[in-house]
Structures are given as C-alpha cells and as structure tokens.
N, C-alpha and C positions, 0 to 999 in steps of 0.2 A: 542020881546021878549028878556031878558037880561042872559045871562048864567053866573054868579056870580064865581067868584074865589074863591074856598071853601078848603081850607088844612084839613077839618075834612073829606074828602070825599077819601083822599087820602092813596093809599093801597103798591103804588107801585111810588120810584121815580129814572129816570133813566135821565141819564146827557152826554151831549157833552162833550169832553175833551179838542180840542185845544180853547184856550183863557175862558174856561170856569171852569176848575179844576187850571190853572193858568193864568196869566196875560200874553198875549204873547209879550205885550209891556215892562215889568219888565223886567230887569237886578238883576237876584236875584244871581250871583257869580259878584262879580265888575270886567269888562277886558274883559269879557266870550262873551260879547253880548244878545243880546235876543234872544227866538223862534223865534219873526218876525226878525229878521236878517238873521236867518240864512234860513228864508223860502223866503225871499227877496231877498239874494245872489242866491240860483235856481233860482226862476221863472225868475226875470228881467235878469237875465246873458243867463239863456236856452232861452228865448224868443228873444232877440238881436242874440243872435249866430244862431238859426234858420232862421231868418228874415233877417236880414242886414248883416249876413256873409256866408249864403247858405251852414251851416251846418250840416251833419247828424245828427240828433235827438238823436241816439244811442251814437254818438260818444261825443256832446254835452254834456251828461248826464254821461259820462266817466270820460271827461276831468274835467267838475266841480266837482264830486264825490273824484276825484284824489287830486284837487287842495284843497280841503275841507278838507278832512282826513289828509294833510301835514300839514297844517297850522290852524287848527281850535283850537289847544291848545293854541296858543299864544294870549297872553292879547292883546285886543284892534284890533286885526287883521280882525276878521266877521264885527268889526262898519265900521274900515276904507275901507272894502271891498266894503260897501254897502253904504255908504257916496259918493264914490269916481261913482257909478252910474249915468249917464246924469239924469238930470230932466226930460228930454223932455220922455224919454225913461221908467219913471216910470210915468208919466203923460198919455203916450200913455198905457201903461200896465193897467193901473186903470181905463180906459173909455171904455176898452174891457171888465173889471173885471164885472161895471156895466151893460154892453148888454147883457152879456153869465151867472152871476150870480155866476160861477164856475170857480177854476184855472185851473182845468182840460177839461173844456170845449172849452176855448182859445183856447186851443192846438189840440184841435180834428179839432173847425171850421176852424181856419187861418192856418194851416198846413197840415190838412187830416190826423192827424194820429188815428189811430184805439184804439190803449189806453186811456181813459177816464182817469186812473190812471198813467198816463205818468210821473207825478211831484212825485207823491206819491210812487208807482213802482220804480221808477229810482234812486229818488234824496231825499227826504224827509225821506226815512225810514233810510237813513245814516247819518241824523244829529245827532250829537252825545251829547244828552241829560245831560249825567252825568256832562258836561262843561257847561250847561246852568240853569238847574233845582237843586232844593234841596228839599226836603220833606219839606210839608207845614203843619203847626199844626193846621192852622185854617181849612183848609180840613180836615186833619185827624178829629177833632172834630165832623165837619158835618155830616161823612161817619158811623162814630163810636154812634152820638147820634140818628141818624136816623136806623141807625141798633137796637139801646135798645130798639128805640119805635115798633120792630116787621116789620117795614117798609121792601118791597121787594127794592134790589136797583140793578140798570142797568146800563148799557150803548150803547149809538148809536153815531156811529161816523161815519166820511167821512175816518178817516184816515186808511192805512192799519195794519194789526193786530201786525206786526213786529215793526212799529214805536208805537203802544200804550205799546206794551212790553218795548221797551225803555224810553217812559216817566213815566211809574210806576215804572221800577226797579230805574231811579232816584229819584222820590218823596218817594220812600219807598212803594209803595200800591202793594197789593197783587191781582193780577186777580182774583183770587177762590173768593176775598170778593161780588164778583157780582154777582146774584144770577141769572143764564140765560140759562133756557132751550132752545137752537138755534135749536135743533135738528139737526145742521151738526158739522162742524171739528170745530168749533171757539167758545168760552165761553162768545164772545161780540158780538154785530152787528154791523160790522166794513166795508171796501170795498169788501172785498171778500166774504162775505154771504148777500150783498146787492148792488143788479145789478144797481136799479134807487137810486143813491145815492141822499141825503138831496139837497134842497127841495125838491125830489121829496117824494111821499106818502106811498113809497113801506116799508121805515123803521118804520115810525111809525104807518102803519098798522100790522105789524109781531110785533109790544109791544104789540098789543091789543091779538094775536094770543098765544104770549106768555105768557102773565099774567092775563088775564081774565079769572075767572072761572064764572061760571051757578049764575047770578042775579047779578054779577058784569058791571060796566058800564067803558066806558072808561073816564069820567071824575074821576075813579079810579087812573088815571093812572099821574103823573105831569111829565112834561118833561122840563130841565132845560139847556140853552144854552145860548151862548152869540151874537147871529148871527140872526137879526130879519127875514130877509128873509130865511134862510135855518133852521132856530131853531123853533122860535117863531109860526109864520105865519103855517106853515106846520101840527104843532102839532095843533094847535087850529083847523083847516081844517079837523084835522083826530077826534077832539073830545075830547083831551086832554088838561088837564091842562098845563098851560105856567108859567114859571120864566124866566125873562129876565136880564141877568146878563151884566149892561151899564153902563158908567158912565155920561149917558146924563140926567138922573133923578135923583129923591131923593129915599132914601129907602126907599122901601113901597109903592110907586106909584103904583096907579093905572091907569091901562089904558086899551083901547080894540080896537077889528076890528071888522069891522060889517062883515058879511058871512051869505049871502042867507035870509037878513033882521032882521038876529039877532046880538046882539052885544055878541061879546066872551071877557070877561073880562081875563085879566092875569096883574101878579104885576111884577115891575123893581126893582131890587136892585144893589145895587154899589158892593158888594163882596160877596164871597159865604157865607161865614157866618151869611150875615144878612138874609140867608135862617130860620135858627133857630127859626127867630121873626115868623114864622107861624108855629112853630109846638111845 
C-alpha cells in the first residue's frame, strides 16, 4: 500500500529552522561567513581541544565563545578560522557524526558529558546571527501565504530557544507568528521542552498532541526539513507528511521510504519557496 503525498490534506505546516529557513552554507552578508562556518568553528575546535589537548569542556566553551565574540565582527575572520582547521580533524569528526547522527551525541558518547546539548547550550547560542543572516523575502512570502490560507504554522527544532530568538531577530520574524499551544514555558518545540531530540520521535508525537483535533489524522500535519535522517524519516514514521529541502534533487521530485511494508511518499524541493507549488 502506498501512502501518497497529498497537500490537500494539510492543515498544519511545521518547519525545522537550521538549514531549512535559511541555507546554512550561503554567505548572506559578504565576508561574514555562513551559519555552517560558525557551527564548524565551535564543534571542530571544541572536539579537538577536549580530545587532543585534554581541556576541561567548560573551559573550552568559555575560551571559544570569548574568541568568537571578540573577532566575529571582523570580515573574513570566521572563514579563515574554519579553513585553518586540519582536514584530518574534520574528517574524523564527520565519521563520528555518521555514527552517532547528532553533534550532541558525539560529545556525550566520546567524552561522557552529561549535557546532550553541550554545543547548543554552551556555544551555538552565542552565534551572532545578525552578522550572518538577513531578512529573506522568499521565506516571508511562504509564511505569509500559508497563513493566508488559514493553515496553522509551527516550529520543531533541536536548537535551544535563545538560538531561535537570535535567528528570528536577524531575519525579522516574530516567534508569535507560530501558533503552538505547547503547554509549557516555550511557544515552540525546541531543546528545552523536547527531551528526546530529533531524530527521536518525541517532538513529532508532540505535534500530533498540539495540532490534531477530533476527526483529524497525522496526515493533516506537514513537516518541512533539510535533513533526511533527523527530519524526513522520523516525521514519516510518526505518520506525518514531509517535504525535504535538498539540493540533490529536482523541485517537486517524488520519493518514498518503506515502513512496515508500506511506501510513504514525500516531496523533495530545492528551496523553501518551491513549497508554494503545492498550495
């Protein structure tokens, strides 16, 4: 049995943030580096300093954040810092990421850290997104149009709430735009109110608790993300519909994964405004 992608069923659209609402590899402000550069600066250097220099993780975080805050406003600094990281180190870390699936789990498993959000809590939250990002007209058009159709719009992210605030401030987006009755202190689903972060099922199951009314099904929720393992596969496993933003396929291309003998179809697009082709 095929479970087909059907945008006519969609009543709620939920977005990932990092890599979905912006391209983390695009330099939006010339000379200031990319979001990926900032993340690489912290994760590669932290891994190296803890493993090979035997530094205390908290001291590593404070040192890297201090240097970042001091120099991040200088043009070309971030790209230069990342380019000088040894290739072998990047390759070793990438191998661990394939093994553990999450950046946070690398630090938990390799260094016995108790904080699965070590990178996010100690370092990523200090990224100055106002230097890196800018308002995106295409994203604003997508959100405005979906809202005009009466669709509910939400966020499910592995980032900490402070990071999302920084991203949205830089892109001139109001968090209040996203309609989510989470029942806790945070108006979106983020690391603070999801214990088992993506690709765990908890966040996707919470979406059904938040949005589905009597008579509605999980197919009424569409999840949009850029990472197949963390976004697309787990959302389909939870019964949601999915759109994968990826440069590897043509806009609108249909694909599927097989779960329990059923083909769950999803759509692959190249950029976020291609989403409007389905509504």
